[in-house]
PyMOL commands that place a pseudoatom at each C-alpha (Angstrom):
pseudoatom trace, name=CA, resn=MET, resi=1, chain=A, elem=C, hetatm=0, pos=[22.082, 76.965, -38.179]
pseudoatom trace, name=CA, resn=ASN, resi=2, chain=A, elem=C, hetatm=0, pos=[22.959, 73.393, -38.086]
pseudoatom trace, name=CA, resn=ILE, resi=3, chain=A, elem=C, hetatm=0, pos=[26.414, 71.567, -38.264]
pseudoatom trace, name=CA, resn=ARG, resi=4, chain=A, elem=C, hetatm=0, pos=[26.552, 68.476, -40.093]
pseudoatom trace, name=CA, resn=ALA, resi=5, chain=A, elem=C, hetatm=0, pos=[29.950, 66.301, -40.441]
pseudoatom trace, name=CA, resn=LYS, resi=6, chain=A, elem=C, hetatm=0, pos=[30.168, 64.560, -43.396]
pseudoatom trace, name=CA, resn=PRO, resi=7, chain=A, elem=C, hetatm=0, pos=[33.687, 62.023, -44.070]
pseudoatom trace, name=CA, resn=TYR, resi=8, chain=A, elem=C, hetatm=0, pos=[35.282, 62.209, -47.461]
pseudoatom trace, name=CA, resn=VAL, resi=9, chain=A, elem=C, hetatm=0, pos=[37.450, 59.712, -48.598]
pseudoatom trace, name=CA, resn=VAL, resi=10, chain=A, elem=C, hetatm=0, pos=[41.227, 60.726, -48.417]
pseudoatom trace, name=CA, resn=PHE, resi=11, chain=A, elem=C, hetatm=0, pos=[44.227, 58.704, -50.067]
pseudoatom trace, name=CA, resn=HIS, resi=12, chain=A, elem=C, hetatm=0, pos=[47.715, 59.259, -49.096]
pseudoatom trace, name=CA, resn=GLU, resi=13, chain=A, elem=C, hetatm=0, pos=[50.899, 58.333, -51.288]
pseudoatom trace, name=CA, resn=ASP, resi=14, chain=A, elem=C, hetatm=0, pos=[54.462, 58.573, -51.100]
pseudoatom trace, name=CA, resn=THR, resi=15, chain=A, elem=C, hetatm=0, pos=[55.167, 59.339, -55.104]
pseudoatom trace, name=CA, resn=GLY, resi=16, chain=A, elem=C, hetatm=0, pos=[58.954, 59.222, -53.879]
pseudoatom trace, name=CA, resn=GLN, resi=17, chain=A, elem=C, hetatm=0, pos=[59.807, 62.968, -54.037]
pseudoatom trace, name=CA, resn=ALA, resi=18, chain=A, elem=C, hetatm=0, pos=[56.615, 64.126, -51.872]
pseudoatom trace, name=CA, resn=VAL, resi=19, chain=A, elem=C, hetatm=0, pos=[53.946, 63.195, -50.430]
pseudoatom trace, name=CA, resn=LYS, resi=20, chain=A, elem=C, hetatm=0, pos=[51.073, 63.192, -51.862]
pseudoatom trace, name=CA, resn=ALA, resi=21, chain=A, elem=C, hetatm=0, pos=[47.165, 63.164, -50.515]
pseudoatom trace, name=CA, resn=TRP, resi=22, chain=A, elem=C, hetatm=0, pos=[44.011, 63.343, -52.991]
pseudoatom trace, name=CA, resn=PHE, resi=23, chain=A, elem=C, hetatm=0, pos=[40.154, 63.180, -52.785]
pseudoatom trace, name=CA, resn=PRO, resi=24, chain=A, elem=C, hetatm=0, pos=[38.294, 61.116, -55.108]
pseudoatom trace, name=CA, resn=ASP, resi=25, chain=A, elem=C, hetatm=0, pos=[35.275, 63.365, -54.472]
pseudoatom trace, name=CA, resn=PHE, resi=26, chain=A, elem=C, hetatm=0, pos=[37.398, 66.440, -55.356]
pseudoatom trace, name=CA, resn=ALA, resi=27, chain=A, elem=C, hetatm=0, pos=[39.145, 65.648, -58.421]
pseudoatom trace, name=CA, resn=ASP, resi=28, chain=A, elem=C, hetatm=0, pos=[40.572, 68.675, -58.774]
pseudoatom trace, name=CA, resn=LEU, resi=29, chain=A, elem=C, hetatm=0, pos=[42.154, 69.086, -54.446]
pseudoatom trace, name=CA, resn=THR, resi=30, chain=A, elem=C, hetatm=0, pos=[45.522, 67.227, -54.141]
pseudoatom trace, name=CA, resn=VAL, resi=31, chain=A, elem=C, hetatm=0, pos=[47.835, 68.673, -50.979]
pseudoatom trace, name=CA, resn=PHE, resi=32, chain=A, elem=C, hetatm=0, pos=[51.511, 67.836, -51.123]
pseudoatom trace, name=CA, resn=GLY, resi=33, chain=A, elem=C, hetatm=0, pos=[53.597, 67.597, -48.197]
pseudoatom trace, name=CA, resn=ASP, resi=34, chain=A, elem=C, hetatm=0, pos=[57.168, 66.346, -47.218]
pseudoatom trace, name=CA, resn=ARG, resi=35, chain=A, elem=C, hetatm=0, pos=[56.302, 63.738, -45.046]
pseudoatom trace, name=CA, resn=LEU, resi=36, chain=A, elem=C, hetatm=0, pos=[52.576, 61.455, -44.458]
pseudoatom trace, name=CA, resn=SER, resi=37, chain=A, elem=C, hetatm=0, pos=[53.020, 63.975, -40.937]
pseudoatom trace, name=CA, resn=ASP, resi=38, chain=A, elem=C, hetatm=0, pos=[52.201, 66.963, -43.421]
pseudoatom trace, name=CA, resn=THR, resi=39, chain=A, elem=C, hetatm=0, pos=[49.301, 65.818, -45.672]
pseudoatom trace, name=CA, resn=LEU, resi=40, chain=A, elem=C, hetatm=0, pos=[47.919, 64.284, -42.568]
pseudoatom trace, name=CA, resn=THR, resi=41, chain=A, elem=C, hetatm=0, pos=[47.424, 66.998, -40.783]
pseudoatom trace, name=CA, resn=ILE, resi=42, chain=A, elem=C, hetatm=0, pos=[47.354, 69.463, -43.759]
pseudoatom trace, name=CA, resn=ALA, resi=43, chain=A, elem=C, hetatm=0, pos=[44.718, 67.899, -46.026]
pseudoatom trace, name=CA, resn=PRO, resi=44, chain=A, elem=C, hetatm=0, pos=[41.672, 67.738, -43.333]
pseudoatom trace, name=CA, resn=LEU, resi=45, chain=A, elem=C, hetatm=0, pos=[42.374, 71.803, -43.197]
pseudoatom trace, name=CA, resn=VAL, resi=46, chain=A, elem=C, hetatm=0, pos=[42.323, 72.090, -47.029]
pseudoatom trace, name=CA, resn=LEU, resi=47, chain=A, elem=C, hetatm=0, pos=[39.644, 69.861, -47.691]
pseudoatom trace, name=CA, resn=GLN, resi=48, chain=A, elem=C, hetatm=0, pos=[37.466, 71.752, -44.898]
pseudoatom trace, name=CA, resn=GLN, resi=49, chain=A, elem=C, hetatm=0, pos=[38.461, 75.477, -46.346]
pseudoatom trace, name=CA, resn=HIS, resi=50, chain=A, elem=C, hetatm=0, pos=[38.193, 74.003, -50.060]
pseudoatom trace, name=CA, resn=VAL, resi=51, chain=A, elem=C, hetatm=0, pos=[34.471, 72.840, -48.711]
pseudoatom trace, name=CA, resn=GLU, resi=52, chain=A, elem=C, hetatm=0, pos=[33.648, 76.715, -47.459]
pseudoatom trace, name=CA, resn=GLU, resi=53, chain=A, elem=C, hetatm=0, pos=[34.951, 78.260, -50.200]
pseudoatom trace, name=CA, resn=MET, resi=54, chain=A, elem=C, hetatm=0, pos=[31.921, 75.979, -52.369]
pseudoatom trace, name=CA, resn=ASN, resi=55, chain=A, elem=C, hetatm=0, pos=[29.280, 77.272, -49.608]
pseudoatom trace, name=CA, resn=GLN, resi=56, chain=A, elem=C, hetatm=0, pos=[30.179, 80.804, -49.931]
pseudoatom trace, name=CA, resn=GLN, resi=57, chain=A, elem=C, hetatm=0, pos=[29.847, 80.842, -53.810]
pseudoatom trace, name=CA, resn=GLU, resi=58, chain=A, elem=C, hetatm=0, pos=[26.771, 78.318, -53.133]
pseudoatom trace, name=CA, resn=GLU, resi=59, chain=A, elem=C, hetatm=0, pos=[28.249, 75.046, -55.339]
pseudoatom trace, name=CA, resn=GLN, resi=60, chain=A, elem=C, hetatm=0, pos=[26.746, 71.769, -54.758]
pseudoatom trace, name=CA, resn=LEU, resi=61, chain=A, elem=C, hetatm=0, pos=[28.666, 69.633, -52.924]
pseudoatom trace, name=CA, resn=PRO, resi=62, chain=A, elem=C, hetatm=0, pos=[29.111, 66.132, -53.708]
pseudoatom trace, name=CA, resn=ASP, resi=63, chain=A, elem=C, hetatm=0, pos=[28.019, 63.486, -51.927]
pseudoatom trace, name=CA, resn=PRO, resi=64, chain=A, elem=C, hetatm=0, pos=[30.431, 61.348, -50.032]
pseudoatom trace, name=CA, resn=THR, resi=65, chain=A, elem=C, hetatm=0, pos=[31.467, 57.966, -52.126]
pseudoatom trace, name=CA, resn=THR, resi=66, chain=A, elem=C, hetatm=0, pos=[32.985, 55.051, -51.478]
pseudoatom trace, name=CA, resn=PRO, resi=67, chain=A, elem=C, hetatm=0, pos=[35.283, 54.214, -54.275]
pseudoatom trace, name=CA, resn=ASP, resi=68, chain=A, elem=C, hetatm=0, pos=[36.265, 50.986, -55.837]
pseudoatom trace, name=CA, resn=LEU, resi=69, chain=A, elem=C, hetatm=0, pos=[39.839, 50.910, -53.137]
pseudoatom trace, name=CA, resn=TRP, resi=70, chain=A, elem=C, hetatm=0, pos=[40.438, 47.559, -54.684]
pseudoatom trace, name=CA, resn=ASP, resi=71, chain=A, elem=C, hetatm=0, pos=[40.638, 49.180, -57.911]
pseudoatom trace, name=CA, resn=ILE, resi=72, chain=A, elem=C, hetatm=0, pos=[42.559, 52.115, -56.760]
pseudoatom trace, name=CA, resn=TYR, resi=73, chain=A, elem=C, hetatm=0, pos=[44.466, 49.839, -54.168]
pseudoatom trace, name=CA, resn=SER, resi=74, chain=A, elem=C, hetatm=0, pos=[45.625, 47.953, -57.906]
pseudoatom trace, name=CA, resn=LYS, resi=75, chain=A, elem=C, hetatm=0, pos=[46.532, 51.665, -59.707]
pseudoatom trace, name=CA, resn=HIS, resi=76, chain=A, elem=C, hetatm=0, pos=[48.058, 52.940, -55.923]
pseudoatom trace, name=CA, resn=PRO, resi=77, chain=A, elem=C, hetatm=0, pos=[49.181, 49.681, -53.856]
pseudoatom trace, name=CA, resn=SER, resi=78, chain=A, elem=C, hetatm=0, pos=[50.935, 51.731, -51.021]
pseudoatom trace, name=CA, resn=ALA, resi=79, chain=A, elem=C, hetatm=0, pos=[48.905, 54.490, -50.645]
pseudoatom trace, name=CA, resn=LEU, resi=80, chain=A, elem=C, hetatm=0, pos=[47.273, 54.843, -47.487]
pseudoatom trace, name=CA, resn=ILE, resi=81, chain=A, elem=C, hetatm=0, pos=[43.677, 55.178, -46.878]
pseudoatom trace, name=CA, resn=GLY, resi=82, chain=A, elem=C, hetatm=0, pos=[41.781, 56.888, -44.897]
pseudoatom trace, name=CA, resn=PHE, resi=83, chain=A, elem=C, hetatm=0, pos=[38.707, 59.264, -43.832]
pseudoatom trace, name=CA, resn=VAL, resi=84, chain=A, elem=C, hetatm=0, pos=[38.551, 63.261, -43.624]
pseudoatom trace, name=CA, resn=LYS, resi=85, chain=A, elem=C, hetatm=0, pos=[35.667, 64.067, -41.471]
pseudoatom trace, name=CA, resn=ILE, resi=86, chain=A, elem=C, hetatm=0, pos=[34.501, 68.104, -42.286]
pseudoatom trace, name=CA, resn=SER, resi=87, chain=A, elem=C, hetatm=0, pos=[31.963, 70.147, -40.841]
pseudoatom trace, name=CA, resn=ILE, resi=88, chain=A, elem=C, hetatm=0, pos=[29.061, 71.312, -42.744]
pseudoatom trace, name=CA, resn=ALA, resi=89, chain=A, elem=C, hetatm=0, pos=[27.045, 74.165, -41.902]
pseudoatom trace, name=CA, resn=GLU, resi=90, chain=A, elem=C, hetatm=0, pos=[23.144, 74.162, -42.815]
pseudoatom trace, name=CA, resn=ASP, resi=91, chain=A, elem=C, hetatm=0, pos=[20.111, 76.615, -42.883]
for i in range(1, 91): cmd.bond("trace and resi %d" % i, "trace and resi %d" % (i + 1))
show_as sticks, trace
zoom trace
């Protein structure tokens, strides 16, 4: 079994009530925290768990995309843009 790493884009945004982290490649996956440090810590763990569950259910993982950062920035100018590298087991 080979382990391969894939980088996925994550956005962290202060909503005024919480900090929200979301992944453009996983539309339904959103993480909330009280502070940015919460989502910086939790988001990679949640994404890794989500990908492992997708693998167990033999669902196709999306290829990491490069979203239109300027378009997202125009809609979310205060968002912090980052990457989460996850490990994927391949047969």
